[in-house]
Wavefront OBJ file of the C-alpha trace (Angstrom):
o trace
v 39.292 1.826 8.227
v 39.798 0.124 10.970
v 37.712 -1.013 13.880
v 38.485 1.929 15.887
v 37.465 4.351 13.841
v 34.307 2.426 13.095
v 33.449 2.519 16.686
v 34.247 6.367 16.538
v 32.245 6.998 13.761
v 28.993 4.500 15.470
v 29.146 6.711 18.432
v 29.774 10.208 16.816
v 26.569 9.548 15.179
v 24.470 7.617 18.124
v 24.487 4.238 16.476
v 23.706 1.232 18.970
v 25.040 -1.796 18.708
v 21.834 -3.211 17.320
v 21.266 -0.483 14.396
v 24.689 -1.160 13.257
v 24.423 -4.865 13.251
v 20.631 -4.328 11.448
v 22.572 -1.924 8.193
v 25.013 -4.724 7.934
v 22.960 -7.432 7.610
v 20.184 -5.678 5.097
v 22.881 -4.817 3.125
v 24.726 -7.868 3.135
v 24.001 -10.346 0.564
v 24.704 -13.792 1.645
v 21.251 -14.505 2.717
v 19.953 -11.652 4.825
v 17.008 -9.730 2.930
v 17.971 -7.189 0.556
v 15.022 -4.849 0.019
v 11.317 -4.720 -0.478
v 10.485 -7.093 -3.164
v 12.319 -9.815 -0.910
v 10.401 -8.747 2.531
v 7.455 -8.854 0.515
v 7.711 -12.057 -1.213
v 8.871 -14.091 2.216
v 5.622 -12.947 4.111
v 4.213 -14.312 0.482
v 5.283 -17.886 1.075
v 4.441 -17.690 4.884
v 0.972 -17.108 3.592
v 0.606 -19.395 0.983
v 2.044 -22.388 3.064
v -0.223 -21.544 6.060
v -2.875 -21.723 3.227
v -1.812 -24.814 1.739
v -1.257 -26.373 5.486
v -4.840 -25.214 6.347
v -6.302 -26.850 3.439
v -4.729 -30.163 3.834
v -5.635 -30.164 7.546
v -9.662 -29.671 6.262
v -9.683 -26.230 7.918
v -11.660 -23.868 5.987
v -10.662 -21.105 7.583
v -10.642 -17.707 6.640
v -7.361 -15.569 4.476
v -7.893 -13.019 7.955
v -7.646 -16.346 9.969
v -3.781 -17.228 8.019
v -2.370 -13.620 8.013
v -3.451 -13.663 12.139
v -1.622 -16.842 12.300
v 1.205 -15.989 10.674
v 2.103 -12.573 11.951
v 1.714 -14.296 15.673
v 5.068 -16.499 14.897
v 8.131 -16.353 16.314
v 9.519 -16.761 12.792
v 7.490 -14.219 11.648
v 8.860 -11.545 14.097
v 11.998 -13.020 13.652
v 12.040 -12.706 9.653
v 10.674 -9.207 10.535
v 13.756 -7.650 13.086
v 16.268 -8.870 9.921
v 14.313 -7.232 7.559
v 14.636 -3.216 6.204
v 11.808 -2.506 8.244
v 13.131 -4.179 11.436
v 13.078 -0.625 13.110
v 9.709 0.153 12.334
v 6.395 -0.955 15.077
v 3.444 -1.564 13.480
v 0.264 -4.418 13.490
v 1.092 -6.642 10.468
v -1.997 -8.111 10.223
v -4.025 -5.728 8.209
v -1.043 -4.584 6.047
v -0.511 -8.267 4.891
v -4.607 -8.827 4.617
v -4.295 -6.083 2.346
v -1.261 -6.476 0.504
v -2.811 -10.239 -0.443
v -6.136 -9.030 -1.549
v -4.264 -5.831 -4.197
v -4.932 -7.020 -7.482
v -1.695 -5.664 -8.546
v 0.276 -8.190 -5.794
v -1.923 -11.417 -7.874
v 1.170 -12.394 -9.957
v 3.617 -12.707 -7.224
v 1.365 -14.155 -4.838
v 0.484 -17.220 -7.508
v 4.723 -17.064 -7.840
v 4.686 -18.006 -4.188
v 1.754 -20.472 -4.104
v 3.909 -22.097 -7.017
v 6.969 -22.028 -4.978
v 5.082 -23.720 -1.835
v 3.741 -26.456 -4.147
v 0.264 -25.443 -5.208
v -0.883 -24.378 -8.710
v -4.024 -21.986 -7.562
v -4.101 -19.635 -5.269
v -6.118 -20.756 -1.935
l 1 2 3 4 5 6 7 8 9 10 11 12 13 14 15 16 17 18 19 20 21 22 23 24 25 26 27 28 29 30 31 32 33 34 35 36 37 38 39 40 41 42 43 44 45 46 47 48 49 50 51 52 53 54 55 56 57 58 59 60 61 62 63 64 65 66 67 68 69 70 71 72 73 74 75 76 77 78 79 80 81 82 83 84 85 86 87 88 89 90 91 92 93 94 95 96 97 98 99 100 101 102 103 104 105 106 107 108 109 110 111 112 113 114 115 116 117 118 119 120 121 122
């Protein structure tokens, strides 16, 4: 397939350049998000980092405070756009709060805290 063929195919199927780039990033294995697990672990690591930072600053905020701090950062927004869900729009805070409180996610959440330097979930 040549570049012109790709351009014709994209026009025929109404793919915008942004959508094509998002698809390429999704399936590129050199550092971009590859699926649900990557996106979940990215959010967990951001949450773990924020909770550890709150603990070190002696600020005893709630889990909801940590989640709202994370979701409002440009870093989170950029990583979300690169993820497989980048074309969706929804309120991230309730979903992340629900995800971190779900017992089935405890193992992955603990792994994220360990990767950030803590032996326990804060």
